[in-house]
C-alpha angles and dihedrals in degrees: 000000000000130000128263105260109226105220104212093197093055093049092042090056089060090057093044091052090054090047091052089053091051091050090063089064096055123095091223140018108266119244123227122193120193118194112209115184113202130345105286104161096220092048090049091055092048091048093048090053092050095048092045092053092048091052091046089056095046097256119137107246126187136168128220108207112192112175123261091255096050114133123249089242091055091050092049090050090053091051092048089055092051091048089057097049115102092203093060115080098167134035123193124186108206110228144251101050123200114281094250091063123080104232095197091052091050094048089049089056093061115097102253089224089060097038097115092169091059095228102123112109091241093057091043089052093048090052093052090048091051092245128138109279145151098267124209107269102229098054090042089055091047090053091052090053092048093049091049085069100030113021094182113053096175109141095000116139108236122188120197118196107202133040104211122141089237101055118348103055097039090044090057091047093052092049091050089053087056088056094250120146104244130204113187117203134176141178093292095052113120120225091010095161090057091050092048091053089064094055123113084185122031123188119182121193110159106102098236111133115234094000095137112063127197092255090058091066128088111230112269093007120150107247120198115188113199096165122110119183128167108230122189116239120222091236092052134271122058144267128219109236132183131223090260125076092236100193090055098039096049088064093058110028126084093219133004141176119233124223114256111023094035124082097358097075090046090054091056092045091051091049089058089047091052091048092054091045091052091048092050092050091048091048091050090051091052095052 
């Protein structure tokens, strides 16, 4: 028996259709600004995908492109200007930032009401308190995929590999809100394979290709692979691989996301959803 393959594009389209319906209720097309520092090829591809989706939906997407050697002060000034613009409802800072820039300081500079990536400390705090918040897009997309297979997570044992502010920590918080029992692991966790074998739901977000082997997985578990690593191929070029050894895991799991075409499309769909949510909240405040 092989696992149910969770097609990220198909599930993302469900979210996009709901977003399109919400757009009809807004007095204006929401504006999304993406700030891309430098010319990292992978980041450029991600940004292009986000802006393309925004434009396809009828949102106004724009990209700020400060150079790689821009100062932190210049970047903060650009963010302040975006905060002040009435035609911008959502701001996303494409990570990673250059090493000379303090990422936490930059994220703290974004207006929390426009923080569509959910990384401002205020939104993170609201999430951990169980309050309404703009939630980081990738873990939100992961949760949607999980609940497409298992709508009620009460009592399920979920294991999250990774403890980043972008995915691991908010993923654990979202699963706790769904009344799952959550074990958070990371690269320093001892006996991690044994812990993973107990998981009804396994989410891996560490960026280490092939880390999770088939014998780490509980039969019929839901496996969500957030990792994306470029791996050189012997014949030249590279392949994009996830954290999970897919060919092994698909023989054991009940459902699994592929890499690519798994979590990635859901991340973009949830970004659009967050942008519309932010626009609706701003419109309500202005009434």
